[in-house]
BAFI-3210 file (N, C-alpha, C; in Angstrom, 3 decimals, decimal comma, padded with zeros to 6 digits):
// residues 315
n [1|2|3|4|5|6|7|8|9|10|11|12|13|14|15|16|17|18|19|20|21|22|23|24|25|26|27|28|29|30|31|32|33|34|35|36|37|38|39|40|41|42|43|44|45|46|47|48|49|50|51|52|53|54|55|56|57|58|59|60|61|62|63|64|65|66|67|68|69|70|71|72|73|74|75|76|77|78|79|80|81|82|83|84|85|86|87|88|89|90|91|92|93|94|95|96|97|98|99|100|101|102|103|104|105|106|107|108|109|110|111|112|113|114|115|116|117|118|119|120|121|122|123|124|125|126|127|128|129|130|131|132|133|134|135|136|137|138|139|140|141|142|143|144|145|146|147|148|149|150|151|152|153|154|155|156|157|158|159|160|161|162|163|164|165|166|167|168|169|170|171|172|173|174|175|176|177|178|179|180|181|182|183|184|185|186|187|188|189|190|191|192|193|194|195|196|197|198|199|200|201|202|203|204|205|206|207|208|209|210|211|212|213|214|215|216|217|218|219|220|221|222|223|224|225|226|227|228|229|230|231|232|233|234|235|236|237|238|239|240|241|242|243|244|245|246|247|248|249|250|251|252|253|254|255|256|257|258|259|260|261|262|263|264|265|266|267|268|269|270|271|272|273|274|275|276|277|278|279|280|281|282|283|284|285|286|287|288|289|290|291|292|293|294|295|296|297|298|299|300|301|302|303|304|305|306|307|308|309|310|311|312|313|314|315]
n.u [-024,206|-023,020|-020,314|-020,082|-020,685|-018,550|-016,483|-017,079|-016,748|-014,040|-012,978|-013,872|-012,451|-009,816|-009,886|-010,238|-007,807|-006,030|-006,903|-006,465|-003,673|-002,814|-003,823|-002,432|000,190|000,036|-000,464|001,956|003,824|002,937|003,097|005,835|007,028|006,159|007,422|010,128|010,171|009,648|011,868|013,946|013,905|014,048|012,595|010,167|009,809|009,304|006,879|005,243|005,490|004,270|001,596|000,927|001,236|-000,315|-002,824|-003,226|-003,330|-005,593|-007,597|-007,437|-008,273|-010,815|-011,931|-011,765|-013,586|-015,957|-016,768|-017,482|-019,936|-021,386|-022,918|-023,378|-022,135|-019,799|-018,029|-016,638|-015,892|-014,051|-011,712|-010,941|-009,845|-007,343|-005,745|-004,982|-003,087|-001,320|-000,430|000,298|002,903|003,782|005,923|008,244|007,471|007,181|009,821|011,056|010,088|011,357|014,012|016,453|019,093|019,117|019,679|018,293|017,779|016,831|016,028|015,172|012,931|011,241|011,074|009,604|006,997|006,225|005,973|004,239|003,925|002,153|002,935|004,214|003,698|002,931|001,943|-000,207|-001,764|-002,533|-004,092|-006,193|-007,264|-008,185|-010,200|-012,011|-012,579|-014,185|-016,664|-018,386|-019,180|-021,166|-023,371|-023,720|-025,036|-025,341|-025,353|-022,604|-019,587|-018,845|-016,507|-014,432|-014,567|-014,177|-011,588|-010,155|-010,606|-009,324|-006,656|-006,126|-006,446|-004,408|-002,160|-002,259|-001,880|000,634|002,316|002,027|003,065|005,692|006,670|006,525|008,571|010,753|010,744|011,290|013,920|017,002|016,049|015,624|015,757|016,156|015,446|012,798|011,845|012,097|010,191|007,834|007,679|008,453|006,315|004,428|005,558|005,393|002,610|001,877|003,289|002,196|-000,432|-000,298|001,021|-000,917|-002,839|-001,538|-000,636|-002,410|-004,078|-003,073|-000,974|-001,295|-004,025|-007,442|-006,992|-006,742|-005,084|-006,079|-009,010|-011,345|-010,946|-009,917|-010,996|-010,075|-007,322|-004,439|-002,303|-000,177|000,113|000,923|003,395|004,836|004,826|006,311|008,847|009,764|009,768|011,559|013,875|014,157|014,591|016,890|018,801|018,695|019,741|022,217|023,574|023,261|024,730|024,016|024,055|022,584|021,229|022,065|022,431|023,183|024,823|024,399|021,924|020,337|020,598|019,647|017,599|015,654|014,785|013,442|011,599|010,037|008,229|006,625|005,399|004,074|002,190|000,733|-000,236|-001,988|-003,863|-004,812|-006,201|-008,019|-009,480|-010,884|-012,552|-013,962|-015,286|-017,131|-018,468|-017,816|-016,349|-014,373|-012,696|-013,339|-014,249|-012,578|-010,313|-010,102|-010,627|-008,901|-009,964|-009,984|-007,865|-006,908|-007,173|-005,194|-002,867|-002,730|-001,030|001,375|001,100|001,270|003,844|005,432|004,928|005,949|008,634|009,725|009,660|011,416|013,935|014,366|013,624]
n.v [-036,158|-033,803|-034,455|-034,714|-032,124|-030,710|-031,821|-030,871|-028,136|-028,113|-028,904|-026,779|-024,693|-025,456|-025,269|-022,514|-021,602|-022,659|-021,360|-018,690|-018,735|-019,382|-017,194|-015,159|-015,849|-015,489|-012,720|-011,816|-012,662|-011,247|-008,531|-008,365|-008,792|-006,507|-004,549|-005,124|-004,605|-001,851|-000,856|-001,531|-000,023|003,183|006,076|004,855|003,169|004,999|006,035|003,739|003,226|005,505|005,193|002,717|003,064|005,358|004,464|002,376|003,819|005,462|003,487|002,283|004,377|004,661|002,208|002,695|004,776|003,420|002,278|004,354|006,367|007,912|009,710|007,989|009,279|010,228|008,163|008,386|010,978|011,301|009,738|011,396|013,534|012,716|013,650|016,183|015,834|014,125|015,596|017,976|018,903|019,660|020,726|019,318|016,737|016,947|017,619|015,286|013,404|014,356|014,141|012,793|012,207|011,559|013,367|014,499|014,473|011,661|011,937|014,627|014,496|012,798|014,194|016,433|015,595|015,644|018,191|020,788|023,506|026,517|028,371|026,826|024,991|022,325|022,125|023,921|022,535|020,333|021,644|022,711|020,331|019,283|021,117|020,691|018,067|018,065|018,753|016,537|015,470|017,022|015,922|013,562|010,345|009,218|010,115|011,655|013,051|015,624|017,253|015,951|013,274|013,831|014,835|012,547|010,917|012,457|012,303|009,567|009,324|011,020|009,686|007,306|008,342|009,716|007,604|005,904|007,546|007,920|005,306|005,076|006,831|005,523|003,101|003,586|003,808|004,872|005,254|003,463|000,285|-001,884|-000,863|-000,376|-003,011|-003,855|-002,212|-003,019|-005,890|-006,616|-005,971|-007,660|-010,195|-010,292|-010,248|-012,638|-014,669|-014,199|-014,907|-017,726|-018,518|-017,968|-019,852|-022,299|-022,081|-020,521|-019,404|-021,497|-021,130|-018,594|-018,883|-018,310|-015,628|-012,746|-010,796|-008,200|-008,039|-006,436|-005,027|-006,681|-009,690|-012,191|-012,203|-013,436|-013,533|-015,285|-015,564|-012,974|-012,860|-014,900|-013,823|-011,488|-012,526|-014,093|-012,174|-010,310|-011,940|-012,472|-009,878|-009,138|-011,002|-010,266|-007,633|-008,216|-009,718|-008,266|-005,602|-002,512|000,111|002,034|003,869|006,287|004,962|003,929|000,843|-000,463|000,501|-000,582|-003,292|-003,559|-001,631|-001,374|-004,134|-004,714|-002,617|-002,495|-004,862|-004,407|-001,927|-002,701|-004,555|-002,839|-001,072|-002,748|-003,204|-000,615|-000,001|-002,055|-001,237|000,917|-000,429|-001,961|000,045|001,006|-001,283|-003,444|-006,199|-006,406|-004,103|-004,353|-006,951|-007,792|-009,384|-012,767|-014,255|-012,456|-009,969|-006,579|-004,346|-002,500|-003,949|-005,821|-004,337|-002,708|-002,585|-002,051|000,554|002,215|001,489|002,271|005,023|005,915|004,916|006,036|008,692|008,639|007,803|009,041|011,675]
n.w [010,602|011,537|011,279|008,517|007,781|008,943|007,460|004,899|005,331|005,880|003,403|001,857|003,039|002,455|-000,321|-000,597|000,442|-001,448|-003,800|-003,049|-002,724|-005,354|-006,831|-005,546|-006,295|-009,072|-009,183|-008,106|-010,088|-012,377|-011,521|-010,875|-013,371|-014,737|-013,209|-013,766|-016,519|-016,559|-015,120|-016,798|-019,117|-020,845|-021,704|-022,529|-020,376|-018,328|-019,186|-019,118|-016,395|-015,308|-016,280|-015,126|-012,252|-011,768|-012,602|-010,780|-008,372|-008,806|-009,060|-006,564|-004,902|-005,928|-005,063|-002,334|-002,115|-002,527|-000,140|001,460|003,155|001,101|-001,701|-004,904|-007,064|-006,072|-006,216|-008,538|-008,467|-006,309|-007,107|-009,229|-007,940|-007,487|-009,493|-008,639|-006,556|-007,798|-009,955|-008,835|-008,400|-011,045|-012,490|-011,689|-012,391|-015,153|-015,812|-015,002|-016,852|-019,133|-018,618|-019,878|-019,363|-016,754|-014,663|-012,616|-009,117|-007,212|-004,583|-004,516|-006,183|-004,739|-002,314|-002,976|-002,895|-000,281|000,645|002,165|002,206|001,808|-000,050|-001,831|-004,834|-004,616|-001,986|-002,232|-004,056|-002,475|-000,547|-002,078|-002,977|-000,542|000,138|-001,985|-001,469|000,786|-000,143|-001,138|001,324|002,271|001,283|002,547|003,319|005,795|009,265|009,981|011,303|009,501|008,871|010,315|009,343|006,684|006,817|007,631|005,397|003,460|004,379|003,982|001,188|000,366|001,427|-000,119|-002,705|-002,607|-001,857|-004,094|-006,143|-005,282|-005,463|-008,207|-009,095|-007,958|-009,320|-012,055|-014,544|-013,240|-010,778|-007,763|-007,836|-006,113|-003,596|-004,126|-004,406|-001,778|-000,483|-001,746|-001,721|000,823|002,747|001,507|001,876|004,668|005,073|003,782|005,221|007,731|007,296|006,670|008,964|010,847|010,090|010,643|013,320|014,707|017,628|019,123|020,820|022,127|023,541|022,830|022,376|020,405|017,844|017,235|018,115|017,871|015,588|013,492|013,551|012,642|012,583|014,134|017,079|016,950|014,166|013,440|014,756|013,446|010,849|011,305|012,157|009,932|007,903|008,933|008,943|006,180|005,126|006,531|005,556|002,892|002,892|003,908|001,991|-000,358|-002,068|-001,286|-002,927|-004,212|-002,681|-000,211|002,495|005,722|006,392|008,816|009,654|007,662|008,247|010,840|011,713|009,549|008,931|011,322|011,724|009,360|009,055|011,311|010,773|008,469|009,459|011,116|009,170|007,773|009,781|010,194|007,793|007,968|010,166|009,126|007,325|009,148|010,524|008,666|008,271|006,394|004,606|002,561|000,314|-002,354|-004,736|-006,753|-006,943|-006,567|-003,413|-002,293|-002,169|-002,947|-004,935|-003,095|-000,746|-001,127|-001,265|000,968|003,298|002,045|001,220|003,555|004,433|002,211|002,172|004,689|004,747|002,437|003,170|005,359|004,334|001,895|001,801]
ca.u [-024,427|-022,008|-019,032|-020,135|-020,634|-017,170|-015,653|-017,346|-016,120|-012,594|-012,696|-014,091|-011,342|-008,628|-010,057|-009,996|-006,364|-005,395|-007,246|-005,762|-002,248|-002,611|-004,059|-001,293|001,353|-000,191|-000,258|003,395|004,509|002,543|003,664|007,298|007,378|005,935|008,494|011,358|010,014|009,782|013,236|014,931|013,758|014,187|011,365|009,011|009,657|008,663|005,484|004,571|005,473|003,232|000,285|000,710|001,044|-001,445|-004,032|-003,370|-003,750|-006,980|-008,505|-007,434|-009,124|-012,175|-012,364|-011,935|-014,818|-017,111|-017,201|-017,845|-021,383|-021,560|-023,645|-022,635|-021,335|-018,483|-017,141|-015,810|-015,412|-012,870|-010,511|-010,528|-009,023|-005,975|-005,012|-004,427|-001,871|-000,384|000,108|000,509|004,275|003,871|007,237|009,159|007,001|007,530|011,282|011,398|009,806|012,271|015,384|017,039|020,416|018,895|020,413|017,465|017,991|015,684|015,610|014,412|011,637|010,422|010,883|008,586|005,655|005,949|005,998|002,879|003,929|001,125|003,607|004,690|002,609|002,460|001,102|-001,427|-002,560|-003,116|-005,122|-007,335|-007,852|-008,907|-011,423|-012,924|-012,930|-015,239|-017,945|-019,292|-019,668|-022,390|-024,462|-023,556|-026,289|-025,397|-024,962|-021,196|-018,952|-018,399|-015,128|-013,527|-014,549|-013,546|-010,152|-009,634|-010,615|-008,266|-005,367|-005,956|-006,250|-003,069|-001,217|-002,287|-001,328|002,072|002,986|002,051|003,959|007,057|007,020|006,715|009,913|011,722|010,730|011,830|015,374|017,572|015,513|016,297|014,951|016,274|014,626|011,414|011,515|011,929|008,932|006,703|007,599|008,599|004,969|003,763|006,123|004,836|001,201|001,800|003,723|001,218|-001,621|-000,041|001,340|-002,194|-003,496|-000,838|-000,411|-003,388|-004,758|-002,492|-000,051|-002,075|-005,380|-008,573|-006,541|-006,556|-004,192|-006,919|-010,329|-012,383|-010,629|-009,819|-011,134|-009,398|-005,866|-003,972|-001,002|000,814|000,332|001,710|004,765|005,452|005,043|007,414|010,118|010,204|010,060|012,821|014,962|014,300|015,180|018,252|019,632|018,727|020,677|023,538|024,234|023,146|025,461|022,967|024,720|021,703|020,830|023,084|021,898|024,184|024,613|023,880|020,489|019,693|020,620|018,991|016,372|014,661|014,147|012,554|010,531|009,153|007,082|005,736|004,608|003,202|001,077|-000,066|-000,934|-003,084|-004,872|-005,400|-007,204|-009,068|-010,325|-011,798|-013,566|-014,784|-016,105|-018,249|-019,075|-017,612|-015,235|-013,337|-012,933|-014,044|-014,043|-011,966|-009,323|-010,684|-010,077|-008,008|-010,702|-009,670|-006,487|-006,560|-007,011|-003,946|-001,705|-002,937|000,162|002,434|000,885|001,845|005,287|006,035|004,805|006,839|010,037|010,172|009,901|012,569|015,208|014,513|013,283]
ca.v [-034,905|-032,838|-034,865|-034,370|-030,656|-030,314|-032,241|-029,922|-026,873|-028,301|-028,892|-025,413|-023,882|-025,824|-024,699|-021,078|-021,422|-022,948|-020,262|-017,489|-018,918|-019,303|-015,807|-014,397|-016,152|-014,835|-011,283|-011,615|-012,812|-010,141|-007,280|-008,408|-008,616|-005,089|-003,804|-005,328|-003,906|-000,420|-000,553|-001,827|000,840|004,614|006,849|003,951|002,703|006,072|006,109|002,561|003,437|006,494|004,598|001,638|003,540|006,276|003,636|001,671|004,797|005,844|002,378|002,104|005,424|004,289|001,173|003,350|005,565|002,523|001,932|005,571|006,653|009,081|009,425|007,193|010,087|010,462|007,055|008,874|012,307|011,190|009,399|012,532|014,422|012,198|014,518|017,340|015,444|013,496|016,611|019,245|019,320|019,386|021,095|018,198|015,588|017,235|017,526|013,865|012,769|014,850|014,056|011,590|011,947|011,183|014,307|014,868|013,675|010,892|012,543|015,847|014,101|012,259|015,242|017,372|015,076|015,801|019,612|021,285|024,954|027,112|029,066|025,803|024,512|021,039|022,427|024,537|021,449|019,566|022,463|022,751|018,988|019,137|021,923|020,002|016,782|018,252|018,968|015,377|015,146|017,793|015,077|012,262|009,646|008,907|011,212|011,556|014,345|015,927|017,729|014,914|012,158|014,348|014,925|011,178|010,496|013,225|011,731|008,273|009,552|011,601|008,587|006,413|009,028|009,959|006,296|005,449|008,380|007,625|004,023|005,339|007,391|004,494|001,998|003,961|003,771|006,001|005,211|002,461|-000,914|-002,722|-000,261|-000,618|-004,402|-003,910|-001,567|-003,752|-007,302|-006,769|-006,112|-008,837|-011,334|-010,260|-010,623|-014,052|-015,509|-014,012|-015,686|-019,160|-018,710|-018,007|-021,128|-023,418|-021,916|-019,605|-019,739|-022,683|-020,665|-017,596|-019,411|-017,380|-014,240|-012,290|-009,650|-007,000|-008,649|-005,476|-004,485|-007,792|-010,875|-013,380|-012,098|-014,006|-013,093|-016,218|-015,215|-011,734|-013,178|-015,647|-012,862|-010,606|-013,263|-014,483|-010,953|-009,798|-012,791|-012,273|-008,559|-009,157|-011,720|-009,471|-006,522|-008,764|-010,212|-007,315|-004,348|-001,523|001,374|002,972|004,910|006,568|004,520|003,188|-000,607|-000,857|000,799|-001,563|-004,616|-003,584|-000,833|-001,678|-005,451|-004,716|-001,618|-002,701|-005,743|-003,792|-000,926|-003,438|-005,090|-001,680|-000,594|-003,669|-002,962|000,713|-000,105|-002,945|-000,442|001,681|-001,369|-002,324|001,209|001,087|-002,616|-004,200|-007,143|-006,057|-002,881|-004,830|-008,394|-007,964|-010,451|-013,888|-014,575|-011,380|-008,720|-005,617|-003,861|-001,850|-005,013|-006,527|-003,458|-001,738|-002,434|-001,486|002,002|002,856|001,239|003,112|006,422|006,193|004,650|007,033|009,922|008,456|007,580|009,746|013,099]
ca.w [009,887|011,965|010,701|007,092|007,699|009,241|006,328|003,817|005,704|005,739|001,965|001,395|003,537|001,679|-001,656|-000,476|000,621|-002,739|-004,715|-002,585|-003,016|-006,803|-007,245|-005,028|-007,135|-010,369|-008,951|-007,923|-011,379|-013,254|-010,994|-010,980|-014,793|-015,048|-012,539|-014,539|-017,796|-016,292|-014,687|-017,837|-020,288|-020,560|-021,808|-022,548|-019,003|-017,558|-019,617|-018,555|-014,951|-015,018|-016,530|-014,162|-010,876|-011,723|-012,692|-009,504|-007,365|-009,106|-008,762|-005,111|-004,341|-006,328|-004,116|-001,036|-002,171|-002,537|001,212|002,177|003,157|000,249|-002,951|-005,873|-007,972|-005,468|-006,584|-009,642|-008,081|-005,448|-007,890|-010,048|-007,112|-007,563|-010,417|-007,936|-005,851|-008,731|-010,858|-008,130|-008,692|-012,478|-013,019|-011,456|-013,156|-016,550|-015,910|-014,853|-018,133|-020,164|-018,116|-020,491|-018,781|-015,355|-013,824|-011,472|-007,914|-006,749|-003,317|-004,822|-006,733|-003,646|-001,313|-003,441|-002,586|001,142|000,979|002,371|002,327|000,961|-001,147|-002,770|-005,678|-004,095|-000,829|-002,724|-004,633|-001,382|000,090|-002,997|-002,936|000,722|000,040|-002,892|-000,876|001,780|-000,823|-001,119|002,664|002,490|000,799|003,202|003,598|007,211|010,133|010,350|011,529|008,140|008,776|010,810|008,408|005,474|007,088|007,608|003,995|002,790|004,786|003,322|-000,243|000,215|001,661|-001,271|-003,876|-002,422|-001,887|-005,483|-006,941|-004,840|-006,070|-009,629|-009,268|-007,589|-010,277|-013,361|-014,685|-012,525|-009,431|-006,932|-008,006|-004,920|-002,541|-004,543|-004,067|-000,321|-000,123|-002,293|-001,368|002,281|003,317|000,928|002,609|006,024|004,978|003,409|006,345|008,810|006,924|006,859|010,379|011,552|009,778|011,282|014,764|015,293|018,889|019,754|021,858|022,860|023,406|022,973|022,276|019,031|017,699|017,366|017,922|017,498|014,262|012,538|014,405|012,114|012,728|015,403|017,583|016,402|012,766|013,390|015,182|012,347|009,780|011,695|012,200|008,587|007,150|009,496|008,469|004,730|004,905|007,065|004,590|001,671|003,079|004,227|000,776|-001,462|-001,898|-001,480|-003,229|-004,895|-001,737|000,798|003,778|006,484|006,394|010,129|009,645|006,793|008,871|012,152|011,821|008,518|009,095|012,489|011,590|008,209|009,316|012,307|010,053|007,545|010,260|011,527|007,980|007,530|010,821|009,978|006,741|008,477|011,070|008,271|006,844|010,295|010,860|007,710|008,277|005,161|004,723|001,591|-000,439|-003,550|-004,917|-008,072|-006,854|-005,816|-002,090|-001,847|-002,086|-003,996|-005,052|-001,834|000,260|-001,393|-001,136|002,043|004,138|001,203|001,159|004,740|004,421|001,176|002,590|005,816|004,424|001,468|003,933|006,255|003,663|000,628|001,919]
c.u [-023,356|-020,659|-018,960|-020,024|-019,222|-016,238|-015,824|-016,700|-014,612|-012,189|-012,822|-012,939|-010,069|-008,693|-009,767|-008,510|-005,630|-005,645|-006,497|-004,278|-001,965|-002,786|-002,907|-000,041|001,232|000,042|001,232|004,124|004,212|003,198|005,174|007,751|007,213|007,043|009,807|011,316|010,224|011,229|014,261|014,854|013,796|012,835|010,123|008,733|008,965|007,185|004,676|004,433|004,360|001,840|-000,049|000,383|-000,123|-002,763|-004,290|-003,875|-005,213|-007,952|-008,569|-008,337|-010,583|-012,730|-012,625|-013,251|-016,070|-017,642|-017,643|-019,348|-021,699|-022,358|-022,756|-021,741|-019,945|-017,509|-016,211|-015,202|-014,110|-011,620|-010,022|-009,650|-007,564|-005,122|-004,324|-003,138|-000,844|000,299|000,397|001,916|004,569|005,264|008,242|008,774|007,368|009,040|011,741|011,185|010,852|013,736|016,029|018,392|020,342|019,708|019,616|017,722|016,704|015,138|014,776|013,015|010,696|010,078|009,750|007,170|005,253|005,937|004,572|002,830|002,936|001,748|004,107|003,514|002,055|001,517|-000,218|-002,354|-003,247|-004,262|-006,385|-008,056|-008,691|-010,225|-012,461|-013,421|-014,078|-016,625|-018,862|-019,881|-020,863|-023,613|-024,404|-024,903|-026,454|-024,958|-023,523|-020,671|-018,235|-016,930|-014,154|-013,429|-013,920|-012,045|-009,502|-009,545|-009,505|-006,888|-005,111|-005,701|-004,856|-001,994|-001,106|-001,590|000,174|002,851|003,110|003,026|005,423|007,543|007,276|008,120|010,992|011,856|011,435|013,355|015,972|017,045|016,318|015,445|014,995|015,423|013,145|010,979|011,285|010,564|007,717|006,571|007,869|007,243|004,227|004,248|005,476|003,386|001,051|002,160|002,783|-000,019|-001,403|000,373|000,078|-002,937|-002,866|-000,793|-001,457|-004,122|-004,228|-001,517|-000,763|-003,555|-006,422|-008,155|-006,269|-005,638|-004,948|-008,363|-011,417|-012,178|-010,632|-009,817|-010,357|-007,886|-005,440|-002,607|000,098|001,143|001,190|003,165|005,511|005,770|006,214|008,761|010,635|010,527|011,364|013,995|015,225|014,983|016,626|019,211|019,774|019,763|022,101|024,295|024,197|023,901|024,536|023,589|023,784|021,212|021,921|022,541|022,938|023,815|024,007|022,377|019,738|019,597|019,805|017,622|015,299|014,015|013,198|011,345|009,539|007,988|006,110|004,820|003,637|001,981|000,152|-000,872|-002,140|-004,219|-005,567|-006,495|-008,339|-010,021|-011,315|-012,920|-014,510|-015,741|-017,326|-018,905|-019,017|-016,380|-014,069|-013,697|-013,635|-013,767|-013,408|-010,944|-009,888|-009,907|-009,085|-008,754|-010,361|-008,198|-006,028|-006,402|-005,654|-002,728|-001,814|-001,691|001,324|002,329|001,538|003,358|005,983|006,026|005,838|008,306|010,577|010,483|011,164|013,898|015,417|014,206|014,417]
c.v [-033,873|-033,161|-034,490|-032,866|-030,133|-030,656|-031,290|-028,573|-026,949|-028,258|-027,481|-024,501|-024,165|-025,248|-023,191|-020,775|-021,623|-021,812|-018,993|-017,572|-018,764|-017,873|-014,920|-014,603|-015,468|-013,335|-010,977|-011,654|-011,632|-008,837|-007,254|-008,205|-007,158|-004,236|-003,907|-004,583|-002,404|-000,060|-000,714|-000,963|002,309|005,328|005,965|003,406|003,736|006,183|004,951|002,719|004,405|005,894|003,563|002,184|004,512|005,500|002,903|002,605|005,175|004,729|002,120|003,141|005,187|003,230|001,771|004,127|004,690|002,235|003,154|005,822|007,927|008,714|008,718|008,023|010,364|009,327|007,435|010,245|012,216|010,750|010,547|013,508|013,957|013,064|015,658|017,001|014,839|014,530|017,941|019,790|019,033|019,679|019,965|016,974|015,746|017,092|016,076|013,117|013,136|014,784|012,770|011,220|011,596|012,071|014,735|013,919|012,954|011,494|013,798|015,518|013,597|013,357|016,182|016,911|015,340|017,266|020,168|022,805|025,555|027,806|028,096|025,236|023,180|021,263|023,039|023,486|020,625|020,333|022,533|021,403|018,812|019,903|021,229|018,682|016,914|018,373|017,746|015,092|016,003|016,981|013,682|011,656|009,343|010,119|010,975|012,958|014,736|016,301|016,634|013,757|012,576|014,433|013,551|010,665|011,170|012,649|010,417|008,438|010,110|010,545|007,710|007,048|009,225|008,649|005,794|006,230|008,142|006,311|004,182|005,876|006,351|003,432|002,339|003,916|005,035|006,097|004,237|001,200|-001,800|-002,187|-000,445|-002,029|-004,563|-003,362|-002,351|-005,162|-007,582|-006,919|-007,333|-010,115|-011,434|-010,732|-012,113|-014,969|-015,376|-014,861|-017,167|-019,472|-018,788|-019,309|-022,270|-023,310|-021,073|-020,153|-020,994|-022,321|-019,653|-017,948|-018,337|-015,913|-013,910|-011,072|-008,344|-007,427|-007,688|-004,924|-005,592|-009,111|-012,101|-013,349|-012,561|-013,447|-013,971|-015,888|-013,979|-011,996|-013,924|-014,708|-011,942|-011,317|-013,565|-013,257|-010,336|-010,602|-012,561|-010,938|-008,508|-009,840|-010,936|-008,364|-007,008|-009,131|-009,231|-006,034|-003,195|-000,141|002,435|004,097|005,071|006,264|003,647|001,703|-001,088|-000,625|-000,227|-002,933|-004,686|-002,891|-001,283|-003,047|-005,522|-003,820|-001,968|-003,659|-005,169|-002,772|-001,602|-003,987|-003,963|-001,129|-001,444|-003,422|-001,609|000,650|-001,041|-002,190|000,412|000,776|-001,781|-001,195|001,311|-000,279|-003,312|-005,085|-006,757|-004,748|-003,188|-006,323|-008,706|-009,106|-011,588|-014,201|-013,519|-010,068|-007,818|-005,273|-003,265|-002,860|-005,691|-005,663|-002,460|-001,509|-001,811|000,038|002,696|002,683|002,155|004,575|006,763|006,009|005,598|008,345|009,814|008,454|008,403|011,247|013,855]
c.w [010,226|011,346|009,228|006,903|007,945|008,083|005,148|004,085|005,517|004,269|001,403|001,804|002,742|000,270|-001,646|-000,344|-000,699|-003,724|-004,340|-002,908|-004,503|-007,312|-006,781|-005,870|-008,494|-010,258|-008,851|-009,265|-012,290|-012,817|-011,168|-012,426|-015,213|-014,439|-013,307|-015,862|-017,618|-015,987|-015,799|-019,074|-019,887|-020,618|-021,803|-021,150|-018,129|-017,906|-019,029|-017,041|-014,568|-015,171|-015,454|-012,770|-010,761|-011,771|-011,383|-008,412|-007,563|-008,728|-007,258|-004,439|-004,719|-005,368|-002,741|-000,997|-002,097|-001,143|002,015|002,099|002,395|-000,996|-003,975|-006,790|-007,419|-005,762|-007,725|-009,323|-007,281|-006,217|-008,764|-009,268|-007,075|-008,483|-009,668|-007,204|-006,793|-009,628|-010,165|-008,368|-010,162|-013,033|-012,862|-012,275|-014,629|-016,754|-015,836|-016,172|-019,187|-019,753|-018,633|-019,899|-017,303|-014,407|-012,594|-010,304|-007,520|-005,461|-003,548|-005,334|-005,638|-002,647|-001,690|-003,092|-001,138|001,582|001,032|002,535|001,335|-000,245|-002,208|-003,553|-005,193|-002,924|-001,238|-003,329|-003,562|-000,722|-000,777|-002,985|-001,677|000,682|-000,846|-002,297|000,121|001,134|-000,778|000,252|003,062|002,086|001,433|003,558|005,086|008,013|010,602|010,567|010,240|008,066|009,194|009,831|007,085|005,626|007,035|006,173|003,212|003,110|004,058|001,831|-000,509|000,415|000,419|-002,471|-003,757|-002,476|-003,320|-006,338|-006,559|-005,439|-007,568|-009,898|-008,966|-008,669|-011,588|-013,361|-014,078|-011,106|-008,578|-006,925|-006,759|-003,775|-002,855|-004,164|-002,572|000,085|-000,598|-001,730|000,113|002,950|002,785|001,612|003,991|006,024|004,684|004,569|007,541|008,550|007,187|008,298|011,211|011,316|010,577|012,804|015,471|016,502|019,575|020,866|022,758|022,707|023,708|022,968|020,819|019,007|017,899|017,119|017,458|016,087|013,210|013,316|013,938|012,287|014,119|015,795|017,005|014,945|012,612|013,754|014,068|011,188|010,063|011,599|010,791|007,727|007,633|008,948|006,980|004,436|005,394|006,084|003,294|001,786|003,374|002,950|-000,392|-001,131|-002,283|-001,702|-003,806|-003,995|-000,692|002,192|004,463|006,556|007,713|010,205|008,807|007,451|010,158|012,131|010,832|008,702|010,286|012,255|010,481|008,498|010,341|011,636|009,089|008,278|010,702|010,352|007,652|008,520|010,643|008,921|007,162|009,402|010,296|007,764|007,964|010,651|009,946|007,489|006,921|005,311|003,823|000,887|-001,764|-003,674|-006,263|-008,096|-006,007|-004,537|-001,566|-001,637|-003,261|-004,052|-003,726|-000,706|000,115|-001,078|000,019|002,902|003,370|001,176|002,340|004,786|003,419|001,585|003,664|005,435|003,363|002,173|004,773|005,501|002,391|000,708|002,610]
res [x|x|x|x|x|x|x|x|x|x|x|x|x|x|x|x|x|x|x|x|x|x|x|x|x|x|x|x|x|x|x|x|x|x|x|x|x|x|x|x|x|x|x|x|x|x|x|x|x|x|x|x|x|x|x|x|x|x|x|x|x|x|x|x|x|x|x|x|x|x|x|x|x|x|x|x|x|x|x|x|x|x|x|x|x|x|x|x|x|x|x|x|x|x|x|x|x|x|x|x|x|x|x|x|x|x|x|x|x|x|x|x|x|x|x|x|x|x|x|x|x|x|x|x|x|x|x|x|x|x|x|x|x|x|x|x|x|x|x|x|x|x|x|x|x|x|x|x|x|x|x|x|x|x|x|x|x|x|x|x|x|x|x|x|x|x|x|x|x|x|x|x|x|x|x|x|x|x|x|x|x|x|x|x|x|x|x|x|x|x|x|x|x|x|x|x|x|x|x|x|x|x|x|x|x|x|x|x|x|x|x|x|x|x|x|x|x|x|x|x|x|x|x|x|x|x|x|x|x|x|x|x|x|x|x|x|x|x|x|x|x|x|x|x|x|x|x|x|x|x|x|x|x|x|x|x|x|x|x|x|x|x|x|x|x|x|x|x|x|x|x|x|x|x|x|x|x|x|x|x|x|x|x|x|x|x|x|x|x|x|x|x|x|x|x|x|x|x|x|x|x|x|x|x|x|x|x|x|x|x|x|x|x|x|x]
***
C-alpha cells in the first residue's frame, strides 16, 4: 500500500511540474508578444501599454486585497485607489501620450513616480491615497494594529503601482526595451531555476536546512543558489554581448553589479510577499493560474526588482 501511495504521489508531483512548466511557457509567450507589440508601435502601443499595465496593477492589488482581514467591499475599494498613484502625475502622463516626437526624457517620467514632496502633485496623491487607505481598517474583522497594518498595505500597493507604471514607460516606443526585458525576465529566470534547482538538489547538500523555513518552507538553499548562479550567468552574458546604449549606465556596473544584485533582490522580493501570505495564513494570492497561483504570485519578485532598479538607474 505504501509503495502504491508513493507511486501515486510521484505521478501527481510530475503532473504538477509539467502543468506548471506548460503554463509558465504560455505566460512567457503571451507576455513577450504583448511587449513586442507595444514596443513596435507609436500611439497604439502607448494605449495598449497603458491598458495592459494598468489592468495588471489593478488585478494584482485586487488579489492582494483578497488576503487582507477586511470587509469584502474593500476588494474593489483598494484597487480603485490605484487611480490616485497611477494618475497623480497626470500632467506627465498626458504629455507622454501626446509626445509623438518622443522629446520627453524617460528619466523624468520615471523620476516623477518617486517624488513625495507635499507641494508636488504626486506626493499629494500619495498622501490622499494613504488617508483613504486607512478607512477600511476601521472595519477590520480581526484585531490588528490599524495604523501599522494600513501602513504596510499602503507600502505594498505603492510598490506595485510604481513598478507597473515604470514598466509601462519602459515598454513603450522611446523607452528602453532591453532594460525592460532585464527587469521582467531576470526575476522570472531566477524563480524558474530556483524551482528546478530545488527539485533536483533540494536538501541534498544542506540537509534538513531550508532557506526561510518560517516564511516559505518549500524553498531550499540549494534552489536559491542554483537560481542565483544561472541568473547571474544569463545576465552577465546578456550585458557582455548586447550593446546597451538605451541607458547611460557604465558597462562595468552592468557586468558586475546588476547580475549579482538582481537575483538577490528577486529572491528577497519573493520572500517578502511570501511573508505576507504566511502572516494571513494563505498559500496563494489567488488560483487564476494553474500551479502558479495568481498574477501577484507570478510577478511578486518582479515588483521589487522593478521598483528598486528603476530608482537606481532611472531616477
